[in-house]
DOSEGU-729294 format. One record per residue: residue number from 1; residue in one letter; chain; x, y negated, z of N, C-alpha, C in turn. Coordinates in Angstrom, 1 decimal. Example, Ala and Ser with C-alpha at 12.3 -4.5 7.8 and 13.67 -1.06 7.14 Angstrom:
<nodes>
(1,A,A,(13.2,5.7,7.8),(12.3,4.5,7.8),(13.2,3.3,7.8))
(2,S,A,(12.8,2.2,7.1),(13.7,1.1,7.1),(12.9,0.0,7.9))
</nodes>
This chain:
<nodes>
(1,M,A,(92.0,26.6,124.7),(90.7,26.6,125.5),(90.1,25.3,125.6))
(2,E,A,(90.9,24.2,125.7),(90.4,23.0,125.7),(89.7,22.6,124.4))
(3,Q,A,(90.4,23.1,123.3),(89.7,22.8,122.0),(88.4,23.5,121.8))
(4,T,A,(88.2,24.7,122.4),(86.9,25.4,122.3),(85.9,24.6,123.1))
(5,K,A,(86.3,24.1,124.2),(85.2,23.4,125.1),(84.8,22.1,124.3))
(6,E,A,(85.8,21.5,123.7),(85.6,20.2,122.9),(84.6,20.6,121.6))
(7,I,A,(84.8,21.7,121.0),(83.9,22.2,120.0),(82.5,22.5,120.5))
(8,Q,A,(82.4,23.1,121.6),(81.1,23.3,122.2),(80.4,22.1,122.6))
(9,T,A,(81.1,21.1,123.1),(80.6,19.8,123.4),(79.9,19.1,122.1))
(10,I,A,(80.8,19.1,121.1),(80.3,18.5,119.9),(79.0,19.2,119.3))
(11,M,A,(79.1,20.5,119.3),(78.1,21.4,118.8),(76.7,21.0,119.5))
(12,Q,A,(76.9,20.9,120.9),(75.7,20.6,121.7),(75.1,19.2,121.4))
(13,E,A,(76.0,18.3,121.1),(75.6,16.9,120.7),(74.9,16.9,119.4))
(14,L,A,(75.3,17.9,118.5),(74.7,18.1,117.2),(73.5,19.0,117.1))
(15,R,A,(73.2,19.4,118.3),(72.0,20.3,118.5),(72.3,21.7,117.9))
(16,L,A,(73.5,22.1,117.9),(73.9,23.5,117.5),(74.1,24.3,118.8))
(17,S,A,(73.1,24.2,119.7),(73.3,24.9,121.0),(73.4,26.4,121.0))
(18,A,A,(72.7,27.0,120.1),(72.7,28.5,120.1),(74.2,28.9,119.7))
(19,T,A,(74.8,28.3,118.7),(76.0,28.8,118.2),(77.2,28.3,119.3))
(20,A,A,(76.9,27.1,119.9),(77.8,26.6,120.9),(78.1,27.7,122.1))
(21,K,A,(77.0,28.5,122.4),(77.1,29.5,123.5),(78.0,30.7,123.1))
(22,V,A,(78.2,30.9,121.7),(79.0,32.1,121.3),(80.2,31.7,120.4))
(23,I,A,(80.5,30.4,120.4),(81.5,29.9,119.5),(82.9,30.7,119.9))
(24,S,A,(83.2,31.0,121.2),(84.5,31.6,121.6),(84.5,32.9,120.9))
(25,E,A,(83.4,33.7,120.9),(83.4,35.0,120.3),(83.5,34.9,118.7))
(26,L,A,(82.9,33.9,118.1),(83.0,33.8,116.6),(84.5,33.3,116.3))
(27,I,A,(85.1,32.6,117.1),(86.6,32.3,116.8),(87.4,33.5,116.9))
(28,Q,A,(87.1,34.3,118.0),(88.0,35.5,118.2),(87.8,36.5,117.1))
(29,T,A,(86.6,36.6,116.7),(86.3,37.6,115.6),(87.0,37.1,114.2))
(30,A,A,(86.9,35.8,114.0),(87.6,35.3,112.9),(89.1,35.5,112.7))
(31,N,A,(89.7,35.3,114.0),(91.2,35.5,114.1),(91.6,37.0,113.9))
(32,T,A,(90.7,37.8,114.6),(91.0,39.3,114.5),(90.9,39.8,113.1))
(33,H,A,(89.9,39.3,112.3),(89.7,39.6,110.9),(90.6,38.7,109.9))
(34,E,A,(91.3,37.7,110.4),(92.1,36.9,109.6),(91.1,36.2,108.5))
(35,A,A,(90.0,35.7,109.1),(89.0,35.2,108.1),(89.5,33.8,107.5))
(36,T,A,(89.0,33.5,106.4),(89.4,32.2,105.7),(88.6,31.1,106.5))
(37,Y,A,(88.9,29.8,106.2),(88.1,28.8,106.7),(86.7,28.9,106.4))
(38,G,A,(86.6,29.2,105.1),(85.2,29.3,104.5),(84.4,30.4,105.1))
(39,D,A,(84.9,31.5,105.3),(84.3,32.6,105.9),(83.8,32.3,107.3))
(40,F,A,(84.8,31.6,108.1),(84.5,31.3,109.5),(83.4,30.3,109.6))
(41,L,A,(83.4,29.3,108.7),(82.3,28.3,108.7),(81.0,28.8,108.3))
(42,L,A,(81.0,29.8,107.4),(79.9,30.5,106.9),(79.2,31.3,108.1))
(43,S,A,(80.1,32.0,108.8),(79.6,32.7,110.0),(79.0,31.9,111.1))
(44,V,A,(79.5,30.7,111.3),(79.0,29.8,112.3),(77.6,29.3,111.8))
(45,L,A,(77.5,28.9,110.5),(76.2,28.5,110.1),(75.2,29.5,109.9))
(46,E,A,(75.5,30.7,109.7),(74.6,31.8,109.6),(74.0,32.1,111.0))
(47,H,A,(74.9,32.0,112.0),(74.5,32.4,113.4),(73.5,31.3,113.8))
(48,E,A,(73.8,30.1,113.6),(72.8,29.0,114.0),(71.6,29.2,113.1))
(49,Q,A,(71.6,29.4,111.9),(70.4,29.7,111.1),(69.5,30.8,111.6))
(50,Q,A,(70.2,31.9,111.9),(69.4,33.1,112.5),(68.8,32.7,113.8))
(51,A,A,(69.5,32.0,114.7),(69.0,31.7,116.0),(67.8,30.8,115.9))
(52,R,A,(67.9,29.8,115.0),(66.7,28.9,114.8),(65.6,29.6,114.3))
(53,A,A,(65.9,30.5,113.3),(64.7,31.3,112.7),(64.0,32.2,113.9))
(54,E,A,(64.8,32.7,114.7),(64.2,33.5,115.8),(63.4,32.7,116.7))
(55,K,A,(64.0,31.5,117.1),(63.3,30.6,118.0),(61.9,30.2,117.4))
(56,A,A,(61.9,29.9,116.1),(60.7,29.4,115.4),(59.8,30.6,115.3))
(57,R,A,(60.2,31.8,115.1),(59.3,33.0,115.2),(58.6,33.2,116.4))
(58,L,A,(59.4,33.0,117.5),(58.8,33.1,118.9),(57.8,32.1,119.1))
(59,R,A,(58.1,30.9,118.6),(57.3,29.8,118.8),(55.9,30.0,118.1))
(60,R,A,(56.0,30.6,116.9),(54.7,30.8,116.1),(54.0,31.9,116.8))
(61,L,A,(54.7,32.9,117.4),(54.0,34.0,118.1),(53.3,33.5,119.4))
(62,R,A,(53.9,32.5,120.0),(53.3,32.0,121.3),(52.1,31.1,120.9))
(63,W,A,(52.3,30.4,119.8),(51.0,29.5,119.4),(49.9,30.3,118.8))
(64,A,A,(50.2,31.5,118.4),(49.1,32.4,117.8),(48.1,32.8,118.8))
(65,A,A,(48.5,32.8,120.1),(47.6,33.2,121.2),(46.9,34.5,121.0))
(66,L,A,(47.6,35.4,120.6),(47.1,36.8,120.4),(46.7,37.4,121.7))
(67,P,A,(45.6,38.1,121.8),(45.2,38.7,123.0),(46.1,39.9,123.4))
(68,Y,A,(46.7,40.5,122.4),(47.7,41.5,122.6),(48.5,41.7,121.3))
(69,Q,A,(49.7,42.3,121.3),(50.4,42.4,120.1),(50.4,43.9,119.6))
(70,R,A,(50.1,44.1,118.3),(50.1,45.4,117.8),(50.7,45.4,116.4))
(71,S,A,(51.4,46.4,116.0),(52.0,46.4,114.6),(51.0,47.1,113.8))
(72,L,A,(51.0,46.8,112.5),(50.2,47.5,111.4),(50.7,48.9,111.3))
(73,D,A,(52.0,49.1,111.6),(52.6,50.5,111.6),(51.8,51.4,112.6))
(74,E,A,(51.1,50.9,113.6),(50.4,51.7,114.6),(49.0,51.9,114.2))
(75,F,A,(48.6,51.2,113.1),(47.0,51.4,112.7),(47.0,52.8,111.9))
(76,D,A,(46.1,53.6,112.4),(45.9,54.9,112.0),(45.0,55.0,110.9))
(77,L,A,(45.4,55.0,109.6),(44.5,55.1,108.4),(43.8,56.4,108.3))
(78,T,A,(44.2,57.4,109.0),(43.6,58.6,108.8),(42.3,58.7,109.4))
(79,V,A,(41.9,57.8,110.3),(40.6,57.7,110.9),(39.8,56.6,110.4))
(80,Q,A,(40.3,55.9,109.4),(39.6,54.7,108.8),(39.6,54.9,107.3))
(81,P,A,(38.6,55.7,106.8),(38.5,55.9,105.3),(38.2,54.7,104.5))
(82,A,A,(37.8,53.6,105.1),(37.4,52.4,104.3),(38.7,51.7,103.8))
(83,L,A,(39.9,52.1,104.3),(41.1,51.3,103.8),(42.1,52.4,103.5))
(84,S,A,(42.6,52.4,102.2),(43.6,53.2,101.7),(45.0,52.7,102.0))
(85,R,A,(45.9,53.6,101.9),(47.3,53.2,102.1),(47.8,52.2,101.1))
(86,K,A,(47.3,52.3,99.9),(47.6,51.3,98.8),(47.0,49.9,99.2))
(87,Q,A,(45.8,49.9,99.7),(45.2,48.7,100.1),(45.9,48.0,101.3))
(88,M,A,(46.3,48.8,102.3),(47.0,48.4,103.4),(48.3,47.7,102.9))
(89,N,A,(49.1,48.4,102.0),(50.3,47.8,101.5),(50.1,46.5,100.9))
(90,E,A,(49.0,46.4,100.1),(48.7,45.1,99.4),(48.4,44.0,100.4))
(91,L,A,(47.7,44.3,101.5),(47.4,43.4,102.5),(48.8,42.9,103.2))
(92,R,A,(49.7,43.8,103.4),(50.9,43.6,104.0),(51.8,42.7,103.1))
(93,E,A,(51.6,42.6,101.8),(52.4,41.7,101.0),(52.1,40.4,101.2))
(94,L,A,(50.9,40.0,101.7),(50.5,38.7,102.2),(50.3,37.7,101.0))
(95,N,A,(50.2,38.1,99.7),(50.1,37.3,98.7),(48.7,36.5,98.8))
(96,W,A,(47.7,37.2,99.4),(46.4,36.6,99.5),(46.5,35.3,100.4))
(97,I,A,(47.5,35.2,101.3),(47.6,34.0,102.0),(48.1,32.9,101.3))
(98,D,A,(49.1,33.1,100.4),(49.6,32.1,99.5),(48.4,31.6,98.6))
(99,Q,A,(47.4,32.4,98.2),(46.4,32.0,97.3),(45.2,31.7,98.1))
(100,S,A,(45.2,31.4,99.4),(44.1,31.0,100.3),(42.9,31.9,100.1))
(101,Y,A,(43.2,33.2,100.1),(42.1,34.2,100.1),(41.6,34.5,101.5))
(102,N,A,(40.4,34.8,101.7),(40.0,35.2,103.1),(39.7,36.8,103.2))
(103,L,A,(39.8,37.2,104.4),(39.4,38.6,104.6),(38.2,38.7,105.6))
(104,I,A,(37.3,39.5,105.2),(36.1,39.6,106.1),(36.0,41.1,106.5))
(105,L,A,(36.2,41.3,107.7),(36.3,42.6,108.3),(34.9,42.9,109.0))
(106,L,A,(34.1,43.8,108.6),(32.8,44.1,109.1),(32.8,45.5,109.6))
(107,G,A,(31.9,45.7,110.6),(31.8,47.1,111.2),(31.3,47.0,112.6))
(108,P,A,(30.9,48.1,113.2),(30.5,48.1,114.6),(31.6,48.0,115.5))
(109,T,A,(31.4,47.8,116.8),(32.3,47.6,117.8),(33.3,48.8,117.9))
(110,G,A,(34.6,48.6,118.0),(35.5,49.7,118.2),(36.2,50.3,117.1))
(111,V,A,(35.8,49.9,115.7),(36.4,50.6,114.6),(37.8,50.0,114.2))
(112,G,A,(38.2,49.0,114.9),(39.6,48.5,114.5),(39.7,47.2,113.9))
(113,K,A,(38.6,46.4,114.0),(38.5,45.0,113.2),(39.6,44.2,113.9))
(114,T,A,(39.6,44.1,115.2),(40.4,43.1,116.0),(42.0,43.6,115.8))
(115,F,A,(42.0,45.0,116.0),(43.4,45.6,115.8),(44.1,45.2,114.5))
(116,L,A,(43.3,45.4,113.4),(43.8,45.1,112.1),(44.1,43.5,111.9))
(117,S,A,(43.1,42.7,112.4),(43.4,41.3,112.3),(44.6,40.9,113.1))
(118,I,A,(44.9,41.4,114.3),(46.0,41.1,115.0),(47.3,41.6,114.3))
(119,G,A,(47.2,42.7,113.8),(48.4,43.3,113.1),(48.8,42.5,111.9))
(120,L,A,(47.7,41.9,111.2),(48.1,41.1,110.0),(48.6,39.7,110.5))
(121,C,A,(48.1,39.2,111.6),(48.7,38.0,112.2),(50.2,38.2,112.5))
(122,V,A,(50.5,39.3,113.2),(51.9,39.5,113.5),(52.7,39.7,112.2))
(123,E,A,(52.2,40.4,111.2),(53.0,40.5,110.0),(53.2,39.2,109.3))
(124,A,A,(52.2,38.3,109.3),(52.3,37.0,108.7),(53.4,36.1,109.5))
(125,I,A,(53.4,36.2,110.9),(54.3,35.5,111.6),(55.7,35.9,111.4))
(126,E,A,(55.9,37.2,111.2),(57.2,37.8,111.0),(57.7,37.3,109.6))
(127,H,A,(56.9,37.0,108.7),(57.3,36.6,107.4),(57.3,35.0,107.3))
(128,G,A,(57.2,34.3,108.3),(57.4,32.9,108.4),(56.1,32.1,108.3))
(129,Y,A,(54.9,32.6,108.2),(53.6,32.0,108.2),(53.3,31.6,109.6))
(130,S,A,(52.4,30.6,109.7),(51.9,30.2,111.0),(50.5,30.8,111.0))
(131,A,A,(50.1,31.4,112.1),(48.9,32.2,112.2),(48.3,32.0,113.6))
(132,I,A,(47.0,31.7,113.8),(46.4,31.5,115.1),(45.2,32.5,115.2))
(133,F,A,(45.0,33.0,116.4),(43.9,33.9,116.7),(43.0,33.3,117.7))
(134,L,A,(41.6,33.2,117.4),(40.8,32.8,118.5),(39.4,33.3,118.2))
(135,T,A,(38.6,33.4,119.3),(37.3,33.9,119.0),(36.3,32.8,118.7))
(136,M,A,(35.2,33.0,118.2),(34.2,32.0,117.8),(33.8,31.0,119.0))
(137,G,A,(33.7,31.7,120.2),(33.4,31.0,121.4),(34.5,29.9,121.7))
(138,E,A,(35.8,30.4,121.6),(37.0,29.4,121.8),(37.0,28.3,120.8))
(139,L,A,(36.7,28.7,119.5),(36.7,27.6,118.5),(35.7,26.6,118.8))
(140,I,A,(34.4,27.0,119.1),(33.3,26.0,119.4),(33.7,25.1,120.6))
(141,K,A,(34.3,25.8,121.6),(34.8,25.0,122.8),(35.8,23.9,122.4))
(142,V,A,(36.7,24.3,121.6),(37.8,23.3,121.2),(37.1,22.2,120.4))
(143,L,A,(36.3,22.5,119.5),(35.6,21.5,118.7),(34.8,20.6,119.5))
(144,K,A,(34.1,21.1,120.5),(33.1,20.2,121.3),(34.0,19.4,122.3))
(145,T,A,(35.2,19.7,122.6),(35.9,18.9,123.6),(37.1,18.1,123.0))
(146,E,A,(37.1,18.1,121.7),(38.2,17.5,121.0),(38.4,16.0,121.5))
(147,T,A,(37.4,15.2,121.7),(37.5,13.8,122.0),(37.9,13.6,123.5))
(148,I,A,(37.8,14.6,124.4),(38.1,14.5,125.8),(39.1,15.3,126.3))
(149,S,A,(39.7,16.2,125.6),(40.6,17.1,125.9),(41.9,17.1,125.2))
(150,H,A,(43.0,16.7,125.8),(44.3,16.7,125.1),(44.7,18.1,124.6))
(151,Q,A,(44.4,19.1,125.5),(44.8,20.5,125.0),(44.0,20.9,123.8))
(152,S,A,(42.7,20.5,123.7),(41.8,20.8,122.5),(42.4,20.0,121.3))
(153,Q,A,(42.8,18.8,121.4),(43.4,18.0,120.3),(44.6,18.7,119.8))
(154,T,A,(45.6,19.1,120.7),(46.7,19.8,120.3),(46.5,21.1,119.5))
(155,R,A,(45.5,21.8,120.1),(45.2,23.1,119.5),(44.5,22.9,118.0))
(156,L,A,(43.7,21.9,117.9),(43.1,21.6,116.6),(44.2,21.2,115.6))
(157,K,A,(45.2,20.4,116.1),(46.3,20.0,115.1),(47.0,21.2,114.6))
(158,R,A,(47.3,22.3,115.5),(47.9,23.4,115.0),(47.0,24.3,114.1))
(159,L,A,(45.7,24.3,114.4),(44.8,25.0,113.6),(44.8,24.4,112.2))
(160,Y,A,(44.8,23.1,112.1),(44.7,22.4,110.7),(46.0,22.6,109.9))
(161,K,A,(47.1,22.9,110.6),(48.3,23.2,109.9),(48.6,24.7,109.7))
(162,A,A,(47.7,25.6,110.2),(47.9,27.0,110.2),(47.8,27.5,108.7))
(163,N,A,(48.6,28.5,108.3),(48.4,29.2,107.1),(47.3,30.3,107.2))
(164,L,A,(47.1,30.8,108.4),(46.1,31.9,108.6),(45.4,31.7,110.0))
(165,I,A,(44.1,31.8,109.9),(43.2,31.7,111.1),(42.4,32.9,111.2))
(166,V,A,(42.5,33.5,112.4),(41.6,34.7,112.6),(40.5,34.2,113.6))
(167,L,A,(39.2,34.4,113.0),(37.9,34.1,113.9),(37.4,35.4,114.3))
(168,D,A,(37.7,35.9,115.5),(37.1,37.1,115.9),(35.8,37.1,116.4))
(169,D,A,(34.9,38.0,116.2),(33.6,38.1,116.6),(32.8,36.9,116.1))
(170,L,A,(32.9,36.6,114.9),(32.3,35.4,114.3),(30.9,35.1,114.7))
(171,M,A,(30.1,36.0,114.7),(28.6,35.8,114.9),(28.1,36.4,116.2))
(172,F,A,(29.2,36.4,117.2),(28.7,37.1,118.4),(27.8,36.1,119.3))
(173,M,A,(27.9,34.8,119.1),(27.1,33.9,119.8),(26.2,33.0,118.9))
(174,A,A,(25.0,32.7,119.3),(24.2,31.8,118.4),(24.6,30.4,118.6))
(175,L,A,(24.5,29.6,117.6),(24.9,28.2,117.6),(23.7,27.3,117.7))
(176,N,A,(23.9,26.2,118.3),(22.8,25.2,118.1),(23.1,24.3,117.0))
(177,K,A,(22.3,23.3,116.7),(22.5,22.4,115.5),(23.8,21.7,115.6))
(178,M,A,(24.2,21.1,116.7),(25.5,20.4,116.9),(26.6,21.3,116.6))
(179,E,A,(26.6,22.4,117.3),(27.7,23.4,117.1),(27.9,23.9,115.7))
(180,A,A,(26.7,24.1,115.1),(26.8,24.7,113.6),(27.4,23.6,112.7))
(181,N,A,(27.1,22.3,113.1),(27.6,21.2,112.2),(29.1,21.1,112.5))
(182,L,A,(29.6,21.1,113.7),(31.0,21.1,114.0),(31.8,22.2,113.3))
(183,F,A,(31.2,23.4,113.4),(31.8,24.6,112.8),(31.9,24.5,111.3))
(184,F,A,(30.8,24.0,110.6),(30.9,23.8,109.2),(31.9,22.8,108.8))
(185,H,A,(32.0,21.6,109.5),(33.0,20.6,109.1),(34.4,21.2,109.2))
(186,F,A,(34.6,21.9,110.3),(35.8,22.6,110.5),(36.3,23.5,109.3))
(187,I,A,(35.4,24.3,108.9),(35.6,25.3,107.8),(35.9,24.4,106.5))
(188,N,A,(35.1,23.4,106.3),(35.0,22.6,105.1),(36.4,21.9,104.9))
(189,K,A,(36.9,21.4,106.1),(38.2,20.7,106.1),(39.3,21.6,105.6))
(190,L,A,(39.3,22.9,106.0),(40.3,23.9,105.7),(40.1,24.7,104.4))
(191,Y,A,(38.9,24.3,103.7),(38.5,25.0,102.4),(39.6,25.0,101.4))
(192,E,A,(40.0,26.2,100.9),(41.1,26.4,99.8),(42.4,25.9,100.3))
(193,Q,A,(42.6,25.7,101.7),(43.9,25.2,102.2),(44.5,26.4,103.1))
(194,T,A,(43.5,27.0,103.8),(44.0,28.0,104.9),(43.2,29.4,104.5))
(195,S,A,(43.9,30.4,104.9),(43.2,31.7,104.7),(42.6,32.1,106.1))
(196,F,A,(41.5,32.7,106.0),(40.8,33.2,107.2),(40.7,34.6,107.2))
(197,I,A,(40.8,35.2,108.4),(40.3,36.6,108.7),(39.1,36.5,109.7))
(198,I,A,(38.0,37.0,109.2),(36.7,36.9,110.0),(36.4,38.4,110.4))
(199,T,A,(36.1,38.6,111.7),(35.6,39.9,112.1),(34.2,39.6,112.5))
(200,S,A,(33.4,40.6,112.2),(32.0,40.6,112.7),(31.2,41.9,112.6))
(201,N,A,(30.4,42.1,113.6),(29.6,43.3,113.5),(28.2,43.0,112.8))
(202,K,A,(28.0,41.9,112.2),(26.9,41.5,111.4),(27.3,41.3,110.0))
(203,S,A,(26.5,41.7,109.0),(26.8,41.4,107.6),(26.6,40.0,107.3))
(204,P,A,(27.1,39.4,106.3),(27.0,38.0,105.8),(25.4,37.6,105.7))
(205,E,A,(24.6,38.6,105.3),(23.3,38.3,105.1),(22.6,38.0,106.5))
(206,Q,A,(23.2,38.4,107.6),(22.6,38.2,108.9),(23.1,37.0,109.6))
(207,W,A,(24.1,36.4,108.9),(24.9,35.3,109.6),(23.9,34.0,109.8))
(208,G,A,(23.0,33.8,109.0),(22.1,32.7,109.1),(21.2,32.8,110.3))
(209,E,A,(21.0,34.0,110.9),(20.2,34.1,112.0),(21.0,33.6,113.3))
(210,V,A,(22.3,33.5,113.2),(23.1,33.1,114.3),(23.4,31.6,114.0))
(211,I,A,(23.7,31.2,112.9),(24.0,29.8,112.6),(22.8,29.0,112.8))
(212,G,A,(21.7,29.5,112.3),(20.4,28.9,112.6),(19.9,27.8,111.6))
(213,D,A,(20.8,27.4,110.8),(20.5,26.4,109.7),(20.7,27.0,108.3))
(214,E,A,(19.7,27.0,107.5),(19.8,27.7,106.2),(20.8,26.9,105.4))
(215,V,A,(20.8,25.7,105.3),(21.6,24.7,104.5),(23.1,25.0,104.9))
(216,I,A,(23.4,24.9,106.2),(24.8,25.1,106.6),(25.3,26.5,106.4))
(217,T,A,(24.4,27.4,106.6),(24.8,28.8,106.3),(25.1,29.0,104.9))
(218,G,A,(24.3,28.4,104.0),(24.6,28.7,102.6),(25.8,27.9,102.2))
(219,A,A,(26.2,26.8,102.6),(27.4,26.1,102.3),(28.6,26.8,102.9))
(220,F,A,(28.4,27.4,104.1),(29.4,28.1,104.7),(29.8,29.4,104.0))
(221,L,A,(28.8,30.1,103.5),(29.0,31.3,102.8),(29.6,31.0,101.4))
(222,D,A,(29.2,29.9,100.8),(29.8,29.6,99.5),(31.3,29.4,99.6))
(223,R,A,(31.7,28.8,100.7),(33.2,28.5,100.9),(33.9,29.8,101.2))
(224,M,A,(33.3,30.5,102.1),(34.1,31.6,102.7),(34.1,32.9,101.8))
(225,I,A,(33.0,33.0,101.1),(32.8,34.3,100.3),(33.5,34.1,98.9))
(226,Q,A,(33.5,32.9,98.4),(34.0,32.7,97.0),(35.3,33.3,96.7))
(227,K,A,(36.3,33.2,97.7),(37.6,33.8,97.5),(37.8,34.6,98.7))
(228,S,A,(37.3,35.9,98.7),(37.4,36.8,99.9),(37.4,38.2,99.5))
(229,Q,A,(37.9,39.1,100.3),(37.8,40.5,100.2),(37.1,41.0,101.5))
(230,V,A,(36.0,41.6,101.2),(35.1,42.2,102.3),(35.5,43.7,102.5))
(231,I,A,(35.9,44.0,103.7),(36.3,45.4,104.1),(35.4,45.8,105.2))
(232,E,A,(34.5,46.9,104.9),(33.6,47.4,105.9),(34.2,48.6,106.5))
(233,L,A,(34.6,48.4,107.7),(35.4,49.5,108.5),(34.3,50.5,109.1))
(234,V,A,(34.5,51.6,109.0),(33.5,52.7,109.4),(34.2,53.7,110.4))
(235,G,A,(33.4,54.7,110.9),(33.9,55.8,111.7),(33.7,55.6,113.1))
(236,E,A,(34.2,56.6,113.9),(34.1,56.5,115.4),(34.9,55.4,115.9))
(237,S,A,(34.7,55.0,117.1),(35.3,54.0,117.9),(36.8,54.3,117.8))
(238,Y,A,(37.6,53.3,117.3),(39.1,53.5,117.4),(39.6,53.6,118.8))
(239,R,A,(39.1,52.9,119.7),(39.5,52.9,121.0),(39.3,54.3,121.7))
(240,I,A,(38.2,54.9,121.4),(37.8,56.3,122.0),(38.8,57.3,121.3))
(241,T,A,(38.9,57.2,120.0),(39.8,58.1,119.3),(41.3,58.1,119.8))
(242,H,A,(41.8,56.8,120.1),(43.2,56.7,120.4),(43.2,56.4,122.0))
(243,R,A,(42.3,56.8,122.8),(42.3,56.5,124.2),(43.6,57.3,124.8))
(244,Q,A,(44.0,56.9,125.9),(45.1,57.6,126.7),(44.3,58.4,127.8))
(245,T,A,(44.8,59.5,128.1),(44.2,60.4,129.1),(45.2,60.6,130.1))
(246,I,A,(44.7,60.9,131.4),(45.5,61.2,132.5),(45.8,62.7,132.6))
(247,F,A,(45.2,63.5,131.8),(45.4,64.9,131.8),(46.4,65.4,130.7))
(248,D,A,(47.2,66.4,131.0),(47.9,67.0,129.9),(47.1,67.9,129.1))
(249,D,A,(47.5,68.0,127.7),(46.8,68.9,126.9),(47.1,70.4,127.4))
</nodes>
């Protein structure tokens, strides 16, 4: 017993805290199965590795700032003819993130753009990528307050290190000249380094009306469209189709 406490103390000093909590159980299991020294050591290291991986996953999930969590398994392809099962499987392989490709999800309100982008965020996080979700309004606020807000500085550091960034409702708000410049410099800094998922109810041809500067719009489109997959979602409102009812059928 004293030996186990001493092992726990050393483990905590070595920052093996997750395994220190269960070392008694690991020792008992090793004795029961007459494990070799090598097998026991491997079980200790594997437990710590898995605990740290889970801790990192939860941290990435927290930093992603998702408005809600949904799995791609819940996305009903039967009501979304714009996306086939094969295409969904290709998206879930996440090779496009490694290649810094962008996804542009277009369509009217309610057809599943945000749902799909959140699902892809969760999928990326589960596979070890860092992903962050934010609206266009949130991004502009962070960019405008970078010099005066520690919180904005911290969020920007995470954005610059992210593998995947979702910009939801990209052209929901009109930008003034200063905001358009801040937005372009942000995109330009991450060009060919980070993958973006952009959701919008306006086509790229209409984005200039919101950005307001033809030069910035052209430069932005060049960087965003060059390596991108455009998916135009169609159909009835996903929210209405999958709404919950208070009445029994």
